[in-house]
C-alpha angles and dihedrals in degrees: 000000000000128000138193126337126195124276092254143348114010118357136154131257135182121239114195125201137178118247129217103215123194123215092254091049092047091052090051094047094050090049089052089050092049087058095045088047092051089050091049092051090046088055090050090052094048091047091051092046089050093050091049092049093049088049093051098037108033089167092059106045121181129201131222103200133143091273093058094043090048090054090047090054093049091052092046093052091049094056101032115066089187090061094043090055087072130069116271092218101077091037089056090047095051086055087056092049090049091050092051091049092046092047090049092053091049093049090051090053094048092046084054093230117176115267095251090057097048122105093224127223118288117276139207116284109223124206096239098043111034117082120221117266121171125181123199127187121213094278092055100060143025136190115235125172091342094307129111115235114194129197108274096045096281111150123192134187111230120210098223108210092168141358122270111244092220141357110296119244096203142000134209120204116197146156124232128219091265092055101255120137125225138180119210115198122200106219130179109240139174126238115267105216119205125215113275119258100181090228129125129196135189126203141197125202122225146153101241089053115014092221126011112190139184087255117069090208093060102047113125113219120209104268093198095212091160094049092052091052094043097100091055094043091050091052092053092047090055090048089055093045092054093048097037107138124229119269109284093013123112117247121259124247089259090050091050090049094049090047089051093050090047090052092048092053091049091047090053092050090050093049091050090051090048093049092048094047095047093048092050092045092051091051091051094046093047094052102043136051097202129030127195108205128190105238089225120175105203094186094095090062089069092089098041133089088259094060099108093047093044091053091049091053091058093210094168094051093045093048090049091048089052096049092045092049092048096051089044091057096039097251125155106256117189121186114209125202109245100220116126094349091134091049099050123087112232092209104048103010095237118150124226114239091230136035115257116246114241092246092063105084099173123078118212119183116222091202107048095011092232114165122204141139111285097240093043091054090049088050092054090047085061091059092050094048092046090054095243120138110253089218089079089064089084094056098261127123109270116237114271097023095118092053091051092048091048090051 
């Protein structure tokens, strides 16, 4: 599975492969993860202690940056043989991950984002809940005879579904909720331009249809993968509820089995959503040179009555797949601010005096009396705001395109 490349020239992409892990390698990976989890929890404890100290002594403020955490790790490895048995590479990388997570939380606080939109400060990683994730830089791994050799003498068999285009710069080894192990390589790649078509397209995200575009042939209907699997998911939820252990007690074999079945069902739904989104994104990118995309943030829908359907639509993942595919193939992706896109007229630019209720699916302009489906009008507004000629929405070459290409 390949992920995003850069907008042009040389960028980076992720290539993910399944791993065949022996019992010896699994034991070594889990031991390595226990050490990294301990380092993460120590970082959380130090961060909280620093916060409490700064709160109590404003005149003597301390910092908890990567330099202080690296020093903490060095001291801990010196006095703890168990920690020293593992490789220092994933332990240093988990400190980097902690620093990025903490910096993101502080930035959200400084930007005064609402609580529901903040990333939140890093929390403890518990043994029963946190899934193993190990990151290795170039000096912490090597590929020999098709096998992945990690620092510490861990050897893993990779299921190569495709060839890597270049030597990887880093690798992430992780376990998913089903228990499968994967490795994800970061590889430098070059953009793969597609032939020009001269067509442009605008799109509006929604819940009734995941994406409504200016081209009827490229609309993305709501696949409802989660709704189709709801009966099975509900049955597994009930199985887990009946077998739920008491607080502080380990789960029974039946509870663990029900939890695994539930995880497998959720994994299947996630893969179906990803497959649908990537195939649709590839079709849109292949047929259009420029794409005006609503910069829609679906997170706010999580506390509305549309939360379940919005989550099933996977708008965020589909949008990311489209942007990623467009950049990979050198297309012009333009993100449009979503404010008032349902109130503006795509033909004359007039704005309605009142917001349209969700039940009203037809847009009628009071200025030019144009009538069109609400989502189609919003998709055309994306083209106008992005500076693209709406004439290209019908598949024709927009005026001036030849002059732009010649320049």
